[in-house]
C-alpha positions in Angstrom: 5.8 21.1 21.8 5.3 24.0 19.4 5.5 22.9 15.8 7.7 24.3 13.0 5.7 26.5 10.7 6.1 24.0 7.8 4.9 21.0 9.9 1.7 19.4 9.2 -0.6 20.9 11.9 -3.5 18.5 12.7 -5.8 21.4 13.2 -5.3 22.0 9.5 -6.0 18.5 8.4 -8.3 17.9 5.6 -10.1 15.5 7.9 -11.8 12.1 7.6 -13.9 10.8 4.8 -16.8 10.3 7.4 -16.9 13.1 9.9 -16.5 12.2 13.5 -16.7 14.2 16.8 -13.4 15.3 18.2 -11.9 13.0 21.0 -11.6 14.7 24.3 -7.8 14.1 24.9 -6.5 12.6 21.6 -5.9 14.5 18.4 -6.9 13.1 15.1 -3.3 11.8 14.2 -2.9 10.2 17.5 -6.2 8.4 17.0 -5.1 7.2 13.5 -2.0 5.8 15.2 -4.2 3.9 17.7 -6.5 2.5 15.0 -3.6 1.2 13.1 -2.2 -0.5 16.2 -5.5 -2.2 16.9 -6.1 -3.4 13.3 -5.8 -7.0 12.3 -3.5 -6.1 9.5 -1.1 -4.7 11.9 -1.0 -7.7 14.2 -0.5 -10.0 11.3 2.9 -8.3 10.7 4.1 -10.4 13.5 4.1 -13.5 11.3 5.4 -12.0 8.2 9.2 -12.3 7.4 11.5 -9.4 7.3 14.6 -11.2 6.2 15.1 -14.3 8.3 12.6 -17.0 8.7 12.1 -18.7 12.0 14.4 -21.5 10.9 17.3 -19.3 11.8 16.1 -17.9 15.1 13.0 -16.7 17.0 14.6 -13.4 18.0 15.5 -11.9 14.7 13.3 -9.1 13.3 9.9 -9.9 11.7 7.8 -7.4 9.9 6.2 -6.1 13.1 9.3 -5.6 15.1 10.8 -3.8 12.0 7.8 -1.5 12.0 8.1 -0.7 15.6 11.8 0.3 15.0 10.8 2.4 12.2 8.1 4.1 14.4 10.7 4.8 17.1 13.2 6.5 14.7 10.4 8.4 12.9 9.1 9.9 16.0 12.6 10.9 17.2 13.4 12.5 13.9 10.0 14.3 13.7 10.3 15.5 17.2 13.9 16.9 16.6 12.5 18.8 13.5 9.5 20.1 15.5 7.3 18.2 13.0 4.1 16.4 14.1 5.3 13.3 15.7 1.9 11.7 16.0 1.4 11.9 12.3 5.0 10.6 11.6 4.5 7.7 14.0 1.1 6.8 12.5 2.7 6.7 9.0 5.5 4.6 10.3 3.3 2.1 11.9 1.0 1.8 8.8 3.7 1.9 6.2 4.2 -1.9 5.8 0.7 -3.4 6.4 0.0 -3.9 2.7 3.0 -6.3 2.4 2.0 -9.8 1.3 3.8 -12.9 2.7 7.5 -13.3 2.1 8.2 -9.4 1.7 9.3 -8.0 -1.6 9.8 -11.3 -3.3 6.1 -12.0 -2.6 5.1 -8.6 -3.8 7.0 -9.2 -7.0 5.3 -12.5 -7.6 1.8 -11.1 -6.9 2.5 -8.3 -9.2 3.5 -10.7 -12.0 0.4 -12.8 -11.6 -1.9 -9.7 -11.7 -0.1 -8.3 -14.8 -1.4 -11.4 -16.6 -4.8 -9.9 -16.1 -3.9 -6.3 -16.9 -3.6 -5.2 -13.2 -0.9 -4.6 -10.7 -0.1 -5.3 -7.1 1.5 -2.5 -5.2 1.8 -2.9 -1.4 1.3 0.9 -0.8 -2.0 0.7 -2.8 -3.0 -2.6 -1.1 -2.4 -0.9 2.3 -4.8 1.9 1.3 -7.5 -0.7 0.4 -6.9 -2.4 3.8 -7.6 0.8 5.9 -10.5 1.9 3.6 -12.2 -1.4 3.0 -10.9 -4.6 4.5 -10.7 -3.6 8.1 -14.2 -3.6 9.4 -14.3 -2.5 13.1 -16.8 0.3 13.3 -20.6 0.6 13.0 -20.7 4.0 11.3 -18.3 3.6 8.3 -16.3 1.1 6.5 -12.5 0.8 7.1 -10.6 2.7 9.7 -11.7 6.2 8.5 -8.2 7.6 8.9 -7.4 11.2 8.2 -6.6 12.4 4.7 -3.0 13.0 5.6 -2.4 9.5 6.8 -4.2 7.9 3.8 -2.2 10.2 1.4 1.1 9.2 3.3 0.3 5.5 2.9 0.5 5.7 -0.9 3.0 8.6 -1.3 5.6 8.1 1.4 7.9 6.2 -0.8 7.0 7.3 -4.3 4.8 9.4 -6.5 1.9 8.4 -8.7 0.8 10.0 -12.0 -2.9 10.7 -12.2 -3.0 9.5 -15.7 -1.9 6.1 -14.6 -3.9 6.0 -11.4 -7.0 8.1 -11.9 -8.6 6.4 -8.8 -6.1 8.2 -6.7 -6.9 11.7 -8.0 -8.1 12.9 -4.5 -4.6 12.6 -3.1 -3.1 15.6 -4.7 -0.8 13.6 -6.9 0.7 16.7 -8.5 2.0 17.7 -5.1 4.5 16.5 -2.5 3.3 14.9 0.7 4.0 16.7 3.9 7.5 16.4 5.4 6.2 13.8 8.1 5.4 11.4 5.1 8.6 12.3 3.2 10.7 11.1 6.1 9.2 7.7 6.3 11.0 6.0 3.4 14.4 7.3 4.5 13.7 6.3 8.1 12.7 2.8 6.9 16.1 2.6 5.2 17.9 3.5 8.4 16.0 0.9 10.3 16.3 -2.0 8.0 19.9 -1.5 6.9 21.1 -1.3 10.4 18.8 -4.1 11.8 19.5 -6.4 8.9 23.2 -6.1 9.4 22.7 -6.8 13.1 20.6 -9.9 12.4 23.0 -11.0 9.8 25.9 -10.9 12.3 23.9 -12.6 15.0 23.1 -15.4 12.4 26.8 -15.8 11.8 26.2 -15.0 8.1 28.1 -11.6 8.2 31.7 -11.3 9.2 32.9 -8.1 10.9 36.1 -7.9 8.8 34.2 -8.1 5.6 31.8 -5.4 6.7 34.7 -3.2 7.7 36.5 -3.6 4.2 33.2 -2.9 2.3 31.5 -0.2 4.4 33.9 2.6 5.4 31.5 4.3 7.8 31.1 1.2 9.7 34.9 0.7 9.7 35.4 4.2 11.0 33.0 3.8 13.9 34.3 0.3 14.7 37.9 1.6 14.8 36.9 4.5 17.1 35.1 2.1 19.6 37.9 -0.5 19.5 40.5 2.3 20.3 38.4 3.3 23.3 37.6 -0.3 24.4 40.7 -2.4 23.3 39.6 -5.3 25.6 35.9 -5.1 24.8 34.1 -8.1 23.4 33.9 -8.0 19.7 30.1 -8.4 19.7 29.7 -5.4 22.0 32.1 -3.3 19.9 30.0 -4.3 16.9 26.8 -3.1 18.7 28.3 0.1 19.6 29.7 0.8 16.1 26.3 -0.1 14.6 24.5 2.2 17.1 26.8 5.1 16.0 26.0 4.4 12.3 22.3 4.5 13.1 22.8 7.8 15.0 24.9 9.3 12.1 22.2 8.5 9.6 19.3 9.8 11.7 21.2 13.0 12.7 22.2 13.6 9.1 18.6 13.2 7.9 17.5 15.8 10.5 20.1 18.4 9.6 20.0 17.8 5.9 16.4 18.0 5.6 16.2 21.2 7.7 18.9 22.6 5.4 16.9 21.7 2.4 13.7 23.3 3.8 15.6 26.5 4.6 17.3 26.5 1.1 13.9 26.1 -0.6 12.4 29.0 1.6 9.5 26.8 2.7 7.7 28.5 5.3 4.4 26.5 5.6 3.2 23.0 4.9 1.7 24.2 1.6 5.1 25.5 0.5 6.5 21.9 1.2 3.6 20.5 -0.9 4.1 22.9 -3.8 7.9 22.4 -3.9 9.1 20.6 -7.1 11.1 17.9 -5.4 11.0 16.2 -2.0 13.0 18.0 0.7 13.6 15.1 3.1 17.0 13.7 2.3 20.6 12.7 3.5 23.5 14.8 2.7 25.6 13.6 -0.2 28.3 12.0 1.7 25.9 10.3 4.2 23.8 9.2 1.2 26.8 7.5 -0.2 27.6 5.7 3.0 24.0 4.5 3.2 24.2 3.2 -0.3 27.5 1.3 0.5 25.7 -0.4 3.4 22.8 -1.3 1.2 25.0 -2.7 -1.5 26.9 -4.8 1.1 23.7 -6.3 2.4 22.5 -7.0 -1.1 25.7 -8.9 -2.0 26.5 -10.5 1.3 23.4 -11.3 3.0 20.2 -11.1 0.8 21.7 -13.2 -1.9 23.1 -15.9 0.4 22.0 -19.4 -0.6 20.4 -20.1 2.8 18.3 -16.9 2.4 17.6 -17.4 -1.3 16.5 -21.0 -0.8 13.8 -20.0 1.7 12.8 -17.1 -0.5 12.5 -19.3 -3.6 10.6 -22.1 -2.0 8.2 -19.5 -0.4 7.5 -17.6 -3.6 6.9 -20.9 -5.4 4.3 -21.8 -2.8 2.6 -18.5 -3.2 2.6 -18.9 -7.1 1.1 -22.4 -6.9 -1.6 -21.4 -4.3 -2.6 -18.5 -6.5 -3.1 -20.9 -9.4 -5.0 -23.5 -7.1 -7.6 -20.8 -6.2 -7.9 -19.8 -9.9 -8.8 -23.4 -10.6 -10.7 -24.0 -7.4 -12.3 -20.7 -6.2 -14.7 -22.6 -4.0 -11.8 -23.5 -1.8 -11.5 -20.0 -0.5 -13.5 -18.9 2.6 -17.1 -17.6 2.2 -16.2 -13.9 2.3 -13.8 -14.3 -0.7 -16.1 -16.6 -2.7 -18.9 -14.0 -2.4 -16.4 -11.3 -3.5 -15.4 -13.5 -6.4 -19.1 -13.6 -7.6 -19.2 -9.7 -7.8 -15.6 -8.9 -9.1 -12.6 -10.3 -10.9 -11.4 -13.5 -9.6 -7.7 -12.8 -9.8 -8.1 -9.6 -7.8 -10.0 -11.5 -5.1 -7.4 -14.1 -4.9 -4.6 -11.5 -4.8 -6.4 -9.8 -1.8 -6.8 -13.0 0.0 -3.2 -14.2 -0.4 -1.8 -10.7 0.4 -3.6 -10.7 3.8 -2.0 -14.1 4.7 0.9 -14.6 7.1 3.9 -16.7 5.9 3.0 -19.7 7.8 -0.7 -19.6 7.1 0.1 -19.5 3.3 2.4 -22.4 3.6 -0.2 -24.4 5.5 -2.8 -23.6 2.9 -0.4 -24.7 0.2 0.4 -27.9 2.0 -3.3 -28.5 2.6 -4.4 -27.8 -1.0 -1.6 -28.1 -3.4 0.8 -30.7 -2.0 -0.8 -32.4 0.8 1.9 -35.0 1.3 4.9 -33.5 -0.3 5.5 -30.0 1.1 6.7 -29.1 4.5 6.6 -25.6 6.2 9.8 -23.7 6.4 10.0 -24.5 10.2 9.7 -28.2 9.5 12.3 -28.3 6.7 
């Protein structure tokens, strides 16, 4: 497929930190995608919570299945815009590998602990450290040796970083916007988790259709249309079709509005995209409002439910207590991390160790080390 003139052409990549010979039938972005898929950090996403722990069901989304859904939407959107779909897919697949156990709640707790030592925890920056340092799979270089654009997109897909605050990131063109392929990822991520979380919430009998319809007009409009055309249809199948149409509306609007913004900005090259004062990937005003209404509904009617909050609080408390245990007993960590602690700040080493854990592994370590007789895992509770 011929790329749009403002797409990130792999032939114009800034390349890898350690030069490698070209592959005979895979371009560099496709190779990056494959390296991410084969990484341990990617596999661990299967055992990290998205919203629901396995006490609710085995078939709800986890962090890995969510990532796959983001990649599918990202590739579709990028293809429709004639952008580089391999780059967009690689960024979608790698965008969550820096998440610690228990999602954003776990990230917030790790960040709070690190601020006690004058540092921070940011899952994007941790993902960069994973692909540059922690993943050791090759003889010729540390990390995965990903292309510049994928490493840049890991840190910049959802926010910017000021060079004055993050001098260690200076090589990543912090005064510029990332390519459109990276700009799309955060919005595609929202499309994926807003619609999927509503689906899982309904499946878990925690979200009622009528309440969604009252609170989210775009869903109500889609549901009413489907119901008119299928008056005897099963409510669950009507729900499925309405939700599918909401997802399609969001993705289509993202494509159309981003193309409109690019045209209005007069961007003709990938460098024009970089030099533009603001990001160009966006929803239109009306659809952005609909997306916000859906997000607010989920915040109020799903994420804050006592059943969800109870798991989250119990899990974050275990993370906090395990962090403190390793501060007091660093020799309890595996050999690799004990050796790292001899060469660097102990809190950072503990943070890295915990951030790489899966949910259940952390709870097992907590039960083993902190409360060997008192604490059960979530699945046992």
